TORBA-899405 format. One record per residue (C-alpha): z, x, y; residue number from 1. Coordinates in Angstrom, 2 decimals. Example, Ala and Ser with C-alpha at 12.3 -4.5 7.8 and 13.67 -1.06 7.14 Angstrom:
2
REC        w        u        v   nr
REC     7.80    12.30    -4.50    1
REC     7.14    13.67    -1.06    2
This chain:
362
REC        w        u        v   nr
REC     0.00     0.00     0.00    1
REC     0.82     2.88     2.38    2
REC    -2.63     4.28     1.74    3
REC    -4.19     0.96     2.71    4
REC    -2.32     0.90     6.03    5
REC    -3.39     4.47     6.70    6
REC    -7.06     3.76     6.01    7
REC    -6.89     0.58     8.09    8
REC    -5.51     2.54    11.05    9
REC    -8.17     5.27    10.73   10
REC   -11.08     2.83    10.39   11
REC   -10.06     0.69    13.36   12
REC    -9.31     3.80    15.43   13
REC   -12.86     4.98    14.78   14
REC   -14.16     1.50    15.58   15
REC   -12.16     1.48    18.82   16
REC   -13.43     4.92    19.85   17
REC   -17.03     3.84    19.33   18
REC   -16.47     0.58    21.24   19
REC   -14.68     2.35    24.11   20
REC   -17.36     5.03    24.40   21
REC   -20.12     2.45    24.43   22
REC   -18.33     0.22    26.96   23
REC   -17.54     3.02    29.40   24
REC   -21.00     4.62    29.07   25
REC   -22.89     1.37    29.69   26
REC   -20.72     0.28    32.65   27
REC   -20.89     3.71    34.20   28
REC   -24.68     3.81    33.76   29
REC   -24.96     0.45    35.53   30
REC   -23.14     1.84    38.55   31
REC   -19.87    -0.04    38.09   32
REC   -16.60     1.38    39.35   33
REC   -13.54     1.02    37.16   34
REC   -10.53     3.09    36.10   35
REC   -12.54     4.83    33.40   36
REC    -9.75     6.70    31.60   37
REC    -7.55     3.60    31.58   38
REC   -10.44     1.38    30.46   39
REC   -11.27     3.80    27.64   40
REC    -7.63     3.89    26.44   41
REC    -7.21     0.10    26.74   42
REC   -10.40    -0.55    24.76   43
REC    -9.26     1.76    21.96   44
REC    -5.71     0.39    21.81   45
REC    -6.91    -3.23    22.01   46
REC    -8.02    -3.06    18.36   47
REC    -4.44    -2.57    17.18   48
REC    -4.03    -6.22    16.05   49
REC    -7.02    -5.87    13.72   50
REC    -5.64    -2.61    12.30   51
REC    -2.31    -4.33    11.59   52
REC    -3.91    -7.48    10.24   53
REC    -6.42    -5.88     7.84   54
REC    -3.93    -5.11     5.01   55
REC    -2.62    -8.67     5.36   56
REC    -6.15   -10.03     5.10   57
REC    -6.63    -7.96     1.94   58
REC    -3.51    -9.57     0.50   59
REC    -4.73   -13.06     1.42   60
REC    -8.11   -12.33    -0.16   61
REC    -6.46   -11.35    -3.43   62
REC    -4.25   -14.44    -3.40   63
REC    -6.95   -16.81    -2.16   64
REC   -10.35   -15.45    -3.30   65
REC   -12.85   -16.50    -0.59   66
REC   -15.67   -17.04    -3.11   67
REC   -13.68   -19.79    -4.80   68
REC   -14.95   -23.13    -3.51   69
REC   -11.85   -24.92    -4.70   70
REC    -9.24   -25.67    -3.67   71
REC   -10.02   -26.48    -0.05   72
REC    -6.76   -24.77     0.86   73
REC    -8.48   -21.39     0.37   74
REC   -10.90   -22.00     3.22   75
REC    -8.17   -23.48     5.40   76
REC    -5.96   -20.39     4.88   77
REC    -8.74   -17.99     5.82   78
REC    -9.81   -20.06     8.81   79
REC    -6.23   -20.17    10.05   80
REC    -5.82   -16.41     9.49   81
REC    -9.04   -15.69    11.37   82
REC    -7.93   -17.87    14.30   83
REC    -4.48   -16.26    14.35   84
REC    -5.93   -12.76    14.44   85
REC    -8.36   -13.80    17.17   86
REC    -5.51   -15.22    19.24   87
REC    -3.41   -12.09    18.67   88
REC    -6.33    -9.85    19.64   89
REC    -7.07   -11.84    22.81   90
REC    -3.39   -12.01    23.75   91
REC    -2.88    -8.28    23.21   92
REC    -5.96    -7.46    25.28   93
REC    -4.80    -9.82    28.05   94
REC    -1.40    -8.08    28.13   95
REC    -3.10    -4.69    28.48   96
REC    -5.39    -6.01    31.22   97
REC    -2.45    -7.44    33.20   98
REC    -0.24    -4.40    32.75   99
REC    -2.80    -1.62    33.28  100
REC    -5.64    -3.35    35.19  101
REC    -8.36    -1.14    33.63  102
REC   -11.15    -2.83    35.58  103
REC    -9.39    -1.88    38.84  104
REC    -9.59    -5.44    40.12  105
REC    -8.00    -6.11    43.48  106
REC    -6.00    -8.22    43.31  107
REC    -5.22    -7.87    39.56  108
REC    -6.32   -10.71    37.31  109
REC    -4.18   -13.82    37.60  110
REC    -3.46   -16.67    35.23  111
REC    -2.40   -15.02    32.00  112
REC    -2.85   -18.09    29.79  113
REC    -6.32   -18.81    31.21  114
REC    -7.30   -15.17    30.73  115
REC    -5.94   -15.20    27.16  116
REC    -7.70   -18.42    26.13  117
REC   -10.93   -17.32    27.79  118
REC   -10.82   -14.07    25.83  119
REC   -10.18   -16.01    22.63  120
REC   -13.07   -18.42    23.17  121
REC   -15.50   -15.69    24.17  122
REC   -14.53   -13.56    21.19  123
REC   -14.35   -16.34    18.58  124
REC   -17.72   -15.50    17.03  125
REC   -16.93   -11.77    17.00  126
REC   -13.57   -12.51    15.32  127
REC   -15.30   -14.59    12.66  128
REC   -17.82   -11.81    11.97  129
REC   -15.10    -9.16    11.83  130
REC   -12.93   -11.28     9.53  131
REC   -15.88   -11.87     7.21  132
REC   -16.59    -8.14     7.28  133
REC   -13.01    -7.35     6.24  134
REC   -13.31    -9.86     3.39  135
REC   -16.57    -8.24     2.25  136
REC   -14.97    -4.80     2.26  137
REC   -12.02    -6.14     0.27  138
REC   -14.34    -7.78    -2.23  139
REC   -16.36    -4.57    -2.65  140
REC   -13.21    -2.50    -3.21  141
REC   -11.79    -5.09    -5.60  142
REC   -15.07    -5.14    -7.53  143
REC   -15.00    -1.37    -7.81  144
REC   -11.42    -1.48    -9.07  145
REC   -12.34    -4.15   -11.61  146
REC   -15.29    -2.07   -12.77  147
REC   -13.08     1.02   -13.09  148
REC   -10.50    -0.97   -15.06  149
REC   -13.23    -2.41   -17.27  150
REC   -14.64     1.07   -17.92  151
REC   -11.16     2.40   -18.71  152
REC   -10.52    -0.50   -21.06  153
REC   -13.91    -0.02   -22.70  154
REC   -13.21     3.67   -23.22  155
REC    -9.81     2.82   -24.68  156
REC   -11.30     0.23   -27.02  157
REC   -14.05     2.64   -28.05  158
REC   -11.44     5.26   -28.84  159
REC    -9.48     2.73   -30.88  160
REC   -12.68     1.66   -32.63  161
REC   -13.55     5.27   -33.45  162
REC   -10.03     5.85   -34.75  163
REC   -10.21     2.67   -36.83  164
REC   -13.57     3.74   -38.24  165
REC   -12.15     7.17   -39.07  166
REC    -9.19     5.54   -40.79  167
REC   -11.54     3.20   -42.67  168
REC   -13.66     6.16   -43.76  169
REC   -10.54     8.00   -44.90  170
REC    -9.43     4.95   -46.88  171
REC   -12.87     4.85   -48.50  172
REC   -12.78     8.54   -49.35  173
REC    -9.31     8.86   -50.76  174
REC    -9.12     6.17   -53.50  175
REC   -12.71     6.62   -54.71  176
REC   -12.61    10.40   -54.65  177
REC    -9.08    10.58   -56.01  178
REC   -10.04     8.32   -58.93  179
REC   -13.03    10.51   -59.85  180
REC   -11.06    13.73   -59.38  181
REC    -8.21    12.57   -61.60  182
REC   -10.68    11.47   -64.27  183
REC   -12.33    14.88   -64.13  184
REC    -8.92    16.60   -64.42  185
REC    -8.01    14.40   -67.39  186
REC   -11.32    15.34   -69.02  187
REC   -10.66    19.05   -68.52  188
REC    -7.16    18.69   -69.99  189
REC    -8.50    16.87   -73.05  190
REC   -11.04    19.64   -73.53  191
REC    -8.27    22.25   -73.37  192
REC    -9.68    23.82   -70.19  193
REC    -6.33    24.40   -68.48  194
REC    -7.45    26.94   -65.89  195
REC   -10.25    24.77   -64.39  196
REC    -7.86    21.79   -64.44  197
REC    -5.20    23.72   -62.51  198
REC    -7.82    24.93   -60.01  199
REC    -9.03    21.38   -59.55  200
REC    -5.47    20.11   -58.95  201
REC    -4.92    22.84   -56.34  202
REC    -8.21    21.99   -54.67  203
REC    -7.34    18.29   -54.68  204
REC    -3.99    19.07   -53.06  205
REC    -5.67    21.09   -50.29  206
REC    -8.23    18.35   -49.77  207
REC    -5.61    15.61   -49.34  208
REC    -3.47    17.80   -47.06  209
REC    -6.50    18.49   -44.87  210
REC    -7.21    14.75   -44.69  211
REC    -3.67    14.03   -43.51  212
REC    -3.53    16.94   -41.04  213
REC    -6.67    15.80   -39.23  214
REC    -5.83    12.10   -39.22  215
REC    -5.51    11.77   -35.42  216
REC    -8.40    13.95   -34.27  217
REC   -11.79    12.49   -33.50  218
REC   -13.56    15.85   -33.24  219
REC   -13.00    19.20   -34.94  220
REC   -14.85    22.56   -34.88  221
REC   -17.84    22.75   -37.19  222
REC   -16.23    25.68   -39.01  223
REC   -13.19    23.55   -39.82  224
REC   -15.40    20.68   -40.97  225
REC   -17.33    23.06   -43.21  226
REC   -14.04    24.30   -44.69  227
REC   -13.13    20.71   -45.51  228
REC   -16.54    20.07   -47.09  229
REC   -16.18    23.28   -49.09  230
REC   -12.86    22.07   -50.52  231
REC   -14.53    18.81   -51.47  232
REC   -17.39    20.66   -53.16  233
REC   -15.00    23.02   -54.95  234
REC   -13.45    19.99   -56.60  235
REC   -16.88    18.59   -57.44  236
REC   -17.87    22.02   -58.75  237
REC   -14.98    21.85   -61.22  238
REC   -16.25    18.44   -62.26  239
REC   -19.95    19.23   -62.58  240
REC   -19.71    22.99   -63.32  241
REC   -23.19    24.57   -63.39  242
REC   -24.88    21.23   -62.77  243
REC   -23.95    21.55   -59.08  244
REC   -25.62    24.27   -57.05  245
REC   -24.85    24.77   -53.40  246
REC   -26.66    26.51   -50.56  247
REC   -25.08    26.73   -47.10  248
REC   -27.06    27.88   -44.07  249
REC   -24.68    27.50   -41.13  250
REC   -24.67    30.38   -38.60  251
REC   -21.20    31.66   -37.71  252
REC   -21.93    31.33   -33.98  253
REC   -22.08    27.54   -34.44  254
REC   -18.62    27.31   -36.03  255
REC   -16.88    26.52   -32.67  256
REC   -19.22    23.56   -32.02  257
REC   -17.41    20.21   -31.90  258
REC   -18.38    17.62   -34.51  259
REC   -16.82    14.28   -35.46  260
REC   -13.99    14.61   -37.95  261
REC   -15.11    13.86   -41.55  262
REC   -18.73    13.42   -40.48  263
REC   -20.26    15.61   -43.19  264
REC   -18.14    14.46   -46.12  265
REC   -19.84    11.05   -46.64  266
REC   -23.26    12.72   -46.36  267
REC   -22.33    15.35   -48.94  268
REC   -20.74    12.69   -51.14  269
REC   -24.00    10.70   -51.07  270
REC   -25.91    13.83   -52.00  271
REC   -23.60    14.42   -54.96  272
REC   -23.53    10.81   -56.06  273
REC   -27.28    10.14   -55.82  274
REC   -28.73    13.61   -56.28  275
REC   -26.47    15.33   -58.81  276
REC   -24.48    12.78   -60.80  277
REC   -27.58    10.84   -61.89  278
REC   -29.35    13.88   -63.37  279
REC   -28.34    15.49   -66.65  280
REC   -29.57    18.83   -65.34  281
REC   -27.73    18.40   -62.06  282
REC   -29.28    19.73   -58.89  283
REC   -28.85    21.60   -55.65  284
REC   -27.30    20.58   -52.35  285
REC   -28.21    22.33   -49.12  286
REC   -26.18    22.16   -45.90  287
REC   -27.65    23.71   -42.76  288
REC   -27.04    23.73   -39.01  289
REC   -29.05    24.88   -36.01  290
REC   -29.23    24.40   -32.27  291
REC   -32.15    23.08   -30.25  292
REC   -32.41    22.00   -26.58  293
REC   -28.67    21.55   -26.18  294
REC   -28.32    19.59   -29.41  295
REC   -26.62    20.50   -32.68  296
REC   -28.80    19.68   -35.72  297
REC   -27.05    19.21   -39.06  298
REC   -28.87    18.70   -42.34  299
REC   -27.61    17.68   -45.80  300
REC   -30.23    17.52   -48.55  301
REC   -30.49    17.33   -52.33  302
REC   -33.29    17.77   -54.85  303
REC   -32.45    14.62   -56.81  304
REC   -34.32    11.30   -57.05  305
REC   -36.27    10.13   -54.00  306
REC   -35.47     7.02   -52.03  307
REC   -37.15     3.81   -53.10  308
REC   -39.99     2.41   -51.01  309
REC   -37.84    -0.44   -49.70  310
REC   -34.64     1.54   -49.10  311
REC   -34.63     0.76   -45.35  312
REC   -34.76    -2.98   -45.99  313
REC   -32.11    -2.74   -48.70  314
REC   -29.81    -0.73   -46.46  315
REC   -28.52     2.83   -46.45  316
REC   -25.08     2.10   -47.89  317
REC   -21.58     1.96   -46.47  318
REC   -21.23     5.73   -45.97  319
REC   -24.33     6.14   -43.80  320
REC   -23.61     2.91   -41.90  321
REC   -20.08     4.11   -41.19  322
REC   -21.41     7.45   -39.93  323
REC   -23.93     5.73   -37.63  324
REC   -21.30     3.39   -36.17  325
REC   -18.90     6.25   -35.47  326
REC   -21.63     8.26   -33.78  327
REC   -22.56     5.29   -31.59  328
REC   -18.95     4.85   -30.49  329
REC   -18.57     8.58   -29.70  330
REC   -21.98     9.41   -28.19  331
REC   -23.62     6.10   -27.29  332
REC   -27.35     6.60   -27.73  333
REC   -27.18    10.39   -27.36  334
REC   -27.55    11.16   -31.07  335
REC   -30.05    10.83   -33.91  336
REC   -29.47    10.03   -37.58  337
REC   -32.43     9.99   -39.99  338
REC   -32.79     9.90   -43.76  339
REC   -36.09    10.60   -45.51  340
REC   -37.67    11.85   -48.72  341
REC   -38.61    15.52   -49.01  342
REC   -42.15    16.48   -49.98  343
REC   -40.86    18.71   -52.79  344
REC   -38.58    15.96   -54.06  345
REC   -35.11    14.89   -53.07  346
REC   -33.60    13.35   -49.95  347
REC   -32.54    14.83   -46.61  348
REC   -30.22    13.40   -43.98  349
REC   -30.71    14.82   -40.48  350
REC   -28.02    14.46   -37.84  351
REC   -28.50    15.53   -34.21  352
REC   -25.70    15.31   -31.67  353
REC   -24.74    16.94   -28.33  354
REC   -23.82    20.60   -28.66  355
REC   -20.34    21.02   -27.22  356
REC   -17.72    23.73   -27.41  357
REC   -20.26    26.40   -28.30  358
REC   -21.83    28.74   -25.75  359
REC   -25.51    29.51   -25.93  360
REC   -26.35    32.97   -27.34  361
REC   -27.24    35.71   -24.86  362
């Protein structure tokens, strides 16, 4: 509120200075003879009622929005306020004229009430215009505040949505993956392969700890995300043994780049599920990263079965849909997610998002 009073005083002071300069310059140019310094000061100070009234008008505008046609009381309140300010302005100016006689009239002006009412009538239209102008300024500022609040609320809701999507993804990962991992461990135990079973249990423990540690972060460094994916693949490696082959082509200088938390895991899981698990001979998974025109390009591919001709109509599955929705909430339209068949066989998922947290090479 103090800031509003300060801005009101500064704006009306500037308005008064402009009015006083114009008044004195025009009268002097027309050859009139007045007490110029006094007239200048009186003209500036005469706008004091408007400076004091502006914050009050702002308060009335918030309580009685002028664009509301009903109730009629709204218009009555603003009309009464406009008239009251006009009377106060005319009365204040009349007091200054009688006390200081800036026009150097001899004798000084007489009939205070007549002078006051004459000033009010002559300035009624100007008061109406000024009052409407104050209301317009208040409406513009209020609209800007509403827009800022809406943007803040939208950002908050988007953050909550992204967090909810991350939690949903985590809930999808943990039961499904845990079920498969435990089955694989049970199989290793039944086969008497104690060492691989112990390694798989240790890897599973690291995987779940990593999931819990990063539960509240929307973005992580690419190097950390790759470490998480590697733990996931280590567990899958114990499950599929030589049937799973992995090739990673991620330059170390891209490790600091920020990526959404758990963004690669569903892509890699799809590659394992559809490219490795369905083939008796297994297959290879390739993960690569590169930079191009300020964007970070990530690729996850497999050499398994190709997509069907109508895969786009049938849908890409929950994992890919979840990834796309999270990217939209984090980056808007500033990302790209594509899935296509490779000429040599297999499927590739390409993800392009803004490169952040990683300086360009010299």
